[in-house]
C-alpha positions in Angstrom: 18.5 -5.3 2.8 15.3 -7.0 4.2 12.3 -4.6 4.6 9.3 -4.8 6.9 6.3 -3.1 5.0 3.8 -1.2 6.9 0.4 -1.2 5.3 -2.5 1.1 6.4 -6.1 0.2 5.9 -9.2 2.2 7.1 -12.3 0.4 8.1 -13.7 -1.1 4.9 -17.1 0.6 5.3 -15.5 4.0 4.8 -12.9 3.2 2.3 -12.6 4.2 -1.3 -15.8 6.4 -1.5 -14.7 7.7 -4.9 -15.3 4.3 -6.3 -19.2 4.8 -5.7 -19.7 5.2 -9.3 -18.1 1.9 -10.1 -18.9 -0.2 -7.1 -22.2 0.1 -5.0 -22.1 0.3 -1.4 -22.7 -3.2 -0.6 -19.9 -4.4 -3.1 -17.4 -1.9 -2.2 -16.0 -3.1 1.3 -15.4 -6.5 -0.4 -13.5 -4.9 -3.4 -11.3 -2.8 -0.9 -10.6 -5.9 0.8 -9.6 -7.6 -2.2 -7.3 -4.9 -3.1 -5.5 -5.2 0.3 -5.5 -9.1 0.1 -3.8 -9.0 -3.5 -1.3 -6.3 -2.3 -0.3 -8.1 0.7 -0.1 -11.6 -1.0 2.4 -10.2 -3.8 4.2 -8.3 -1.0 4.8 -11.3 1.0 6.4 -13.2 -1.9 8.9 -10.2 -2.7 12.5 -11.5 -1.8 13.4 -8.1 -0.3 10.3 -8.3 2.2 10.8 -9.8 5.5 7.3 -9.3 6.8 4.3 -7.2 6.4 2.4 -5.4 9.2 -1.2 -4.0 8.5 -2.4 -1.2 10.5 -6.2 -1.7 10.8 -9.2 -1.4 13.1 -11.2 -3.4 10.7 -11.7 -6.9 12.2 -12.9 -8.6 9.0 -9.8 -7.3 7.2 -7.5 -7.9 10.1 -8.6 -11.7 10.1 -8.4 -12.0 6.3 -4.9 -10.4 6.0 -3.6 -12.4 9.1 -4.6 -15.5 7.2 -2.4 -14.5 4.4 0.7 -14.2 6.8 0.6 -10.4 7.9 0.9 -9.1 11.2 -2.0 -6.9 12.2 -1.6 -4.0 14.5 -4.7 -1.9 15.8 -4.8 1.7 14.7 -4.6 2.9 18.2 -3.8 6.5 17.4 -7.0 6.8 15.3 -5.8 10.0 13.8 -5.7 9.3 10.2 -3.3 7.8 7.7 0.0 9.3 8.5 -0.4 8.7 12.4 -1.2 5.1 11.6 1.9 4.6 9.5 4.1 6.3 12.2 2.5 4.0 14.8 3.0 0.9 12.7 6.6 1.8 12.0 7.1 2.5 15.6 5.5 -0.8 16.7 8.2 -2.5 14.3 11.0 -0.9 15.8 10.2 -1.5 19.3 10.6 -5.0 18.7 13.5 -4.5 16.1 15.2 -1.2 16.5 17.3 -1.4 13.4 14.6 -2.6 11.0 14.4 -0.9 7.6 10.6 0.0 7.0 8.5 0.9 4.0 5.1 2.3 3.9 3.1 0.9 1.2 -0.4 1.6 0.0 -3.1 -1.1 0.6 -4.8 -0.4 -3.0 -2.2 -2.1 -5.4 -4.1 -4.8 -6.7 -1.9 -5.2 -9.7 1.3 -5.6 -7.6 4.1 -7.6 -8.8 6.7 -8.9 -6.6 9.5 -8.6 -9.0 8.6 -4.9 -9.5 8.3 -4.1 -5.8 11.9 -5.9 -5.5 13.4 -3.5 -7.9 11.8 -0.4 -6.1 13.0 -1.6 -2.6 16.4 -2.4 -3.9 16.5 1.2 -5.3 15.3 2.6 -2.1 18.2 0.9 -0.1 20.6 3.2 -1.6 19.1 6.2 0.3 18.1 7.2 3.9 14.6 7.9 2.9 13.1 7.5 -0.6 9.7 7.4 -2.2 7.9 6.3 -5.4 5.3 8.6 -7.0 1.9 7.3 -7.8 0.8 6.7 -11.6 -0.9 10.1 -11.4 2.5 11.8 -10.5 0.9 13.6 -7.7 0.8 11.1 -4.7 3.0 8.4 -3.2 2.4 4.6 -3.2 5.7 3.8 -1.2 7.8 5.7 1.2 11.0 4.0 2.7 13.2 4.6 5.7 16.4 2.7 6.2 17.8 1.6 9.4 18.2 4.6 12.0 15.9 6.8 9.8 12.4 8.1 10.8 9.5 7.3 8.3 8.2 10.8 8.7 5.1 10.0 6.4 3.4 12.8 4.5 0.8 11.0 2.6 -2.5 12.6 1.3 -3.2 14.9 -1.6 0.0 16.3 -3.0 2.4 13.8 -1.1 4.8 13.6 -4.0 6.0 17.1 -3.5 5.5 17.0 0.4 7.8 13.9 0.4 10.5 15.4 -1.9 10.4 18.6 0.3 11.0 16.4 3.5 14.4 15.2 1.9 13.4 12.0 0.7 14.9 10.9 -2.7 12.3 10.3 -5.5 13.0 6.9 -7.2 12.6 7.3 -10.9 12.3 4.1 -12.2 11.0 2.5 -15.3 8.6 -0.5 -15.7 7.4 -0.5 -12.2 3.9 0.4 -13.1 2.3 -2.2 -10.8 3.8 -0.4 -7.7 2.5 2.8 -9.0 -1.1 2.0 -9.9 -3.1 2.6 -6.7 -6.9 2.8 -7.2 -9.0 5.6 -6.1 -11.4 5.9 -8.9 -13.2 4.0 -11.6 -10.3 4.8 -14.2 -7.8 3.8 -11.8 -9.4 0.4 -11.5 -9.6 0.0 -15.3 -5.8 1.0 -15.4 -5.0 -1.7 -12.8 -7.1 -4.3 -14.7 -5.2 -3.5 -17.8 -2.1 -4.3 -16.1 -3.5 -7.4 -14.7 -5.0 -7.6 -11.1 -4.5 -10.5 -8.4 -7.1 -13.1 -8.1 -9.3 -11.7 -5.3 -9.7 -8.4 -7.0 -10.4 -10.1 -10.4 -13.1 -12.3 -8.7 -15.0 -9.3 -7.5 -14.5 -7.1 -10.7 -16.1 -9.9 -12.6 -19.3 -9.1 -10.8 -19.3 -5.4 -11.5 -21.5 -4.0 -14.1 -19.4 -1.3 -15.3 -17.6 -2.1 -18.6 -13.9 -2.6 -18.4 -14.1 -2.9 -14.6 
């Protein structure tokens, strides 16, 4: 099965406020963009991925991610993360009604294409499926096969919410790079320990915080 990934990205100036203790206001937008670039770059070389659609109103991010080969869709609903994801999935399916779609976080700077391949292959066995984040509380990927609505429920406690919605939780070992999203300095250090992509590594090399 080939997948279209839908990746939401809020305006860079408003993203990742919980990283304020690790990256100053002037640095953080570039760090957030680097996360997204490394995520998209890894996703696009995954054999199970046919294309990537980024939902964002940030012009800087849109240009940079389009240069990598992603499609960019404006966040016309402007009603938050889940509305953006539903809009992105709907945009894809207006062109290709039978497309299998998966929502993927934009903050997976250590993402490995081979690990994403394993997750998507497992997801293909179920109408809807999801992968919990490294903390075991949130979600980093939610899939919907052909003919299934995505029905995203991202946000605090999304693991329980997606399970309650009927999506099958994917209990896979050795896919840490797909689980490790970055919201805090500790998350960033964990991603660095896994090995981040080149853009994130370059920005982190300028950060004064030890280990980040």
